[in-house]
N, C-alpha and C positions, 0 to 999 in steps of 0.2 A: 643270916650267916648260920651255918650249921653249929649245933651244940658239940662240945668237945668231949663227949662221953666216949667210953670204949665202944659202946654200941654204935654211936654215930660214926666213929672211925672205921669200924668193921663194915658198916653199910657203905661208906664211901669207897673203901677198898673193893668191895664186890662190884659196885657200879663202875669203877675204873677198869676192872678186868672185863666186864661186859662190853664196855666201850672199846677196849683194845681189840676185840674180836672183829670190829668193822674196819680195821686197817687194810689197805691194799697189800696184796702179796702176789708174787709171780705165779701165774696160772691158778690163783686163789688156793694155793697150797696151805695157807695159814700155818706156817712152820714155827709155832710157838707153844709154850706151855707156861703156866703160872702157878705160884704157890703164895698163899696168904697166911702170915703168922703174926698175930697181934696187929701192930701198925705198919708192918712191912710187907711189900709186894715184891716177889722175885719173878723176873722174866728170864726164861731159858729158851734157847733155840731147840727145836725138835729135829734132830738129825735124820729121823726116819722120813721126814717130809722134805728134805733137801733134794734138789734136782742133781743127781750125781753125775749126769752126763753134761748138762748145760751149765751147771753151777758147782764145779768140783771144789772150789775154794770156800764155798758158802757165802760168797759176797752178796748175792741176791737174797739169800735167806736172811742175812744179817740186816740188809736194808729193809726188808719186810718187817723184821722185829723192831727196827728203829721206828718205823711208822706206828707200830703198836705201842711202843713206849711213849711216843708223843700223845697218843690218845689217852693213855693212863694219866699223863701229866695234865693235859688240858681239862680232863674230867675232874680231877682233884681240885684244880684251881677254880673251876666253875662251881664246885660245891663249897667253896670257901676254905679250902685247905691248901697247904704249901707242900708240893712234892720235893722231898730231899733225895736227890738221885745220885747213886754211885754207879758209874758205867764200868763194865769189865772189872768187877771187884776182886775176882779170884783168878789169877793167871794160871793156876793149876786146874781150874774148872772152866774150860773154854766155852761150854754151852751156857754158863751163867752170864748173861749179857748185861744185866742191870738189877739193882735193888732200889726200891722206892719206899721211903718212909713217909707216912702220912703225918704231917706236922700242922700245928695251928697256923691258919692263914688269915686272909682278909676277904672281904666281899669281892666277888669277881667283877672286873671291869667290863665295859661294853664289848670290847674286842674279844676278850676271853669267852664271853657268852655267845658271841657271833660264831667263833670257831667251833665251840662245843655243840652248837645247834646243828652243825653239818656232819657230825660224826657218823650218824646212821643214814644220812641223805646222800652222801657222796657216792658216786658210782664210776667205775672204769668204763670208758667208751671204746668201741672197737670198729668204728666206721668213719665216714666222712662227716664234715661239719657244714653248717649253713654258710652263706656268703657274708654274714654279719661279721665285720672285723673285730678283733680284740682292741678295745680302747687302750691307748698308750698309758694313761694314768693307772689303769687296772694292771696292765703288764708290769709297770714299774713297781706297783704294790706287791705283786707276787715275787718279784726279785728281792724286795726288802724282807718279805716273810721268810724266804729260804735263807737269806743272809743272817737273819736273827738267830738261826740255829747253827750257823757256821758253814752252810753250803752255798754254792754259787749257781744261780739259775741264769743262764745266758740265752735270751731270745735270739733266734737266728733270723735276722731281718733281711739279709741279702739272699738273692736267689741262688747264687753259685754254691755256697756251703750247704744250703738246704737240699740242692740237687745231689751233692756228694753224699749226704747222710741218707737220702732216699735210695741212692744207688747201692750204698754199702748194706743197707737193710735188705734190699732185694737180693743182693748177692749172697748174704748170709742165709736168708730164708731158702734160697734155691739149694745151697749146699746142705743145710740141715734137713731139707725135705728128702734128700737122697741118702741120708745117714740113718740106717735102721735103728740105731740106739737112740738117736734124737727122737725119731718118730714114735718109738715105743714109749719113751718117757712122756712125750706130749699126750699120747693116747691114754696114759694112766690118769691124767687130770682133765680129760675132755669127757664130760658126762653125757651119756646117751639120753634120748628122750625117755621120760618116765622115771629117771633115776631119783631115788630119795636121799642120795648122799647130800651132806651139808658142806661139802668142799668141792674144789674143782670148778671148771667153767661150765655153767649150765647152757643148754641150747638156746635159751632166750637171751644169753649174754653176748651174742655176736650175730651178724646178719647172715642170712642164707646165701645171699649173692652179693658179697662186698663189691661195691662199685669203685671204679677207678676215681681217684681224687686229683684235683688240679690246684695249682700248677705242678706240684710234685706228688707222686704216688708212693706211699710207703706200704710195702708188702705186709699182709696180715698172716697170722698163724692159721694153719689149717686145722681148726678144732673139729670140724665135721668129718675129717678123714675120708673125704670123697662122697659122703652121704649128703642128702639134701636136708641137712639139719640147720637149725638157727632160726632167728626171728625174721619176720617179714621185713624187707628193706624199707628204709624211710623214704619219704618223698624224694623226687629227683633233685630237689634243691640242695640236698645234703651231700654235695660232691666236692666241697672245698677241703684242701689239705689242712687249713687252719694255721695257727702260728706254731712253727717248729721251735723247740727249745732243747737245750742241753743242761743237765744238772751235773755238776762236778764238785770235787773236793780237792784241797791242796795236796793231801796225802792219799795213800791207798791201803792203809792198815785197817784192822777191824774197827777201831774207834772211828775212823773216817766213814766206814760203811754205816755204822750206827748214826753218825751225824747226817749222812745223806738221807737215811730213812726219816729222821726227825724233821729235817728241813723240807723234804718232799711232802710229808703229810701236813705240815703246817701250811705250806703253799697250796696243797690240794683243798684243804678245808676252806681257806680264804677264797679260792677260785669258785668252789661250789656255792659259797654264800652269794656270789654275784652271777650265778647261772652259767658258769664256765665248766665244761667237761674236758677231760684229759684222756688221751689215748697213749699207750706206752708201746715202744718198739725197742726191745732189748736184744734182738737177734745178733746184731753186729757186735754188741758188747759181750756176747757169749763166745766169741772167737778171739783169742788173744792177739792175733796179728792185726785184725781190724780194730780192736779196741786200742791197741798201741798207735795205730795210724790216726785214729780220732784224737787221742791224747796229744800227739805231736802237732797235728795240723789244724785241729778245730777247737782245742781246749787250752791253748797257750801253755801246754805242759801239765795242766791239772789232770787228775784222774777222772775220766768220764764215768758217771754212775747211772745215768738214765737218759734215754732219748725219748722225747714225747712230742705230741701235737696237742694244741689247745684251741678250743673254740666253742661255739654254741650249737646245740642240737635241738631237734624237735621232740624226740622221745628218749627217755632214760633207759639204760640197760638194766637188766635184773641181776641180782646176786644172791648168794646164800652164805650162811655162816654157821659154824658149829655152835653148840651151846656151851655155857660156862662149865658145866660138869665134864665136857669133853676135854677141856684144856687145863683144868685145875688138878694139880697133883695131890 
């Protein structure tokens, strides 16, 4: 167990911020900033990194920050501290999403150490999966992980709703590909070969020629913008859709978006520990009419926060992250 000196607390806070950087975010925008003062860590959304066209309300930005908040929490617990969290502590400061005080805790349990060990290993996948199916006990465990944070992960086990989600994703992708503002926004976060930026989606983070997946095909973002960029495609065995799932919350306010991010990240870390990769498809959720359709017909009235596919892959995608000095105020 860590010593409870001010020096030990400061070191734990620094490690928690470093871990937060590895959270997933839409287009790897990393839309967060942090401040550390004594035993308190402040998490703020960075409005300059919000997607103003596809995320005008900041919903996806807040989900991303929720994932970063979970990384802060799990890191402190792994180091033997107790995170005392206040979410949305200042109604007059909407960019301040949470404060976390580093309190004395206890030695981390096995599950905490398991999740913490995946913080820097987890990667977002952007292609097909192998034919190896998701074991039901593992899927059920991921549902419990999301629920532990107040989110609802619903595996889509029937073919019909999976087809509907695939069709809506394709429709949204086609519409957005014809919208100049959407395209320009995506272009900002699609890094060309040789780029030294530490944010955005690198060329090694998606396949050059994404193959059609079966039985349902979910449209991919066009990060290459018509260029032959991207990583070499995997073996032809990686053409399975994988298990389709929806993440939702009972409400759709800012606190629900934070909850979605925390539940998502907890589930992702557990999945990573068992070799499961996850691909995200948020196009349909960026169009209010389609998101409302999904809420009414596929989420039992809950607010859909994420559409994803889960499965096993042969090769992991690459990613990049900014340094702590880039995000510390």
